[in-house]
C-alpha positions, 0 to 999 in steps of 0.5 A: 212108947218107942219111936224109930227113925231109919236112915241110910237108904239110897240108890246103889248099883248091883253088887254095891253096899249100903248101911241102914241105921235105925235110931230109937227114942226112949230108955227101953231100947235094950229091952226090945228085940229089933228087926228089919223088914222090907216091902216092894211095890205090890208085895207083902212086907217080908222079914229080912233080919232080927237081933235079940235084946242083948245082940247075942242072937240073930236071924236072917231071911234065906235070901240075905244070909251071908250078904246082910248083917244086923247089929245093934249098939244099945249105948246109942239106941241104934240098930244097923243093917249092913247090906253087901252084894246088893241085887236089884231084887233087894229094891224095897222100902226097908222098915225098922221094928221093935218087939217089946214082948220079951219072948225067948226067941227072935221073931220073924213075924211082922205082926209080933213087932209093935213099933215101926219106923216110917221106912227108907227106900233102897233102890238097886240098879242093874 
């Protein structure tokens, strides 16, 4: 069982930055690929970024590539999402998720993630 708790959300102006953190419980953190997803009101949950168990592989949605950076610290059981040059379109609830399936690829599909945090709100004002 993995429990995930996100933090770091808030209100920021267009062009600003935020860093989200996701703290995981349990000893199996380093065995899980980790992902960030987001969901705006009235929309489906969408992939943002993911990182492999070792941190050696990452994947990003096209509209955040070059602006967001995902990283992890396995010693601290924490995954991060550094978000720069934020836009109003980035406004959403951001969710951290863990994929325990140990596939050789980093998944962008939310249904392949089996543990989820409760989310943190990110609001970007214009």
